[in-house]
N, C-alpha and C positions, 0 to 999 in steps of 0.2 A: 483115586489115590493121589491126592495133592494136585490134581489137574494135569498129571503127566500121562500122556497117551503112549501108544506103541511107537509112533515115529520118534518121539523124544527119547524113549528108552533105547532105541536102536542107535541114535546119534551118540548118546552117552556111552554105550557099549563100544562103538567104533573109536571114540576118543580115548577110552580106557585102554583098548588094545593098542592104539598107536603110542600112548604114553608109556605103558608098563610092559607091553609085549604079551603075546599069547601064553608064554610059558609061566609067567609070574602071576597071572590072574587067579589060578586056583590057590596059590599060596596066600595071596592077599585075601581071597574070600574065606579061607579057613582061619586066617588070623582075625578077621573081623568077627567071624562066628564065635571063636573062642573068647574074644573080648566081650561080646554081648552076653555070652553064657556066664562069664565071671562077674559081670555087673549084676545079672539077675539072681545069682546064687545067694548073696547075702540078704536080698530082699525076701526070698522065700523061706530061708532057714532062720530060726530064732538064734540070737547070739548066745554063744556058750561062754559063760563067765565062771571061772573057777575061783571060789572064795576061800577054799581050804588053805590053811597056812602050810608052808613048806616045812619039811621035817628038820632040815639043817638050821633054818632060822629059829625054830621053836627050841631046839636043843642048845643052841649057842648062846641064847640070851639068859642072863641070870637076873633075878629080881634085885632091884636097887634097895640098898639099906639107907635109912635116914637117921 
């Protein structure tokens, strides 16, 4: 995994605990998880494009006379 072993992961975890605190780490983890999920969702789902005209626009327009 990118040449990162267990000792490097432990050092990164210790630095994260020192910087953010133990109480904020679950909040940060859930935020990162939600962000990744939101980025993956548009890739999996096909785009939904509504091409039907709106009723108000169709009723309000009158044909132009020349």
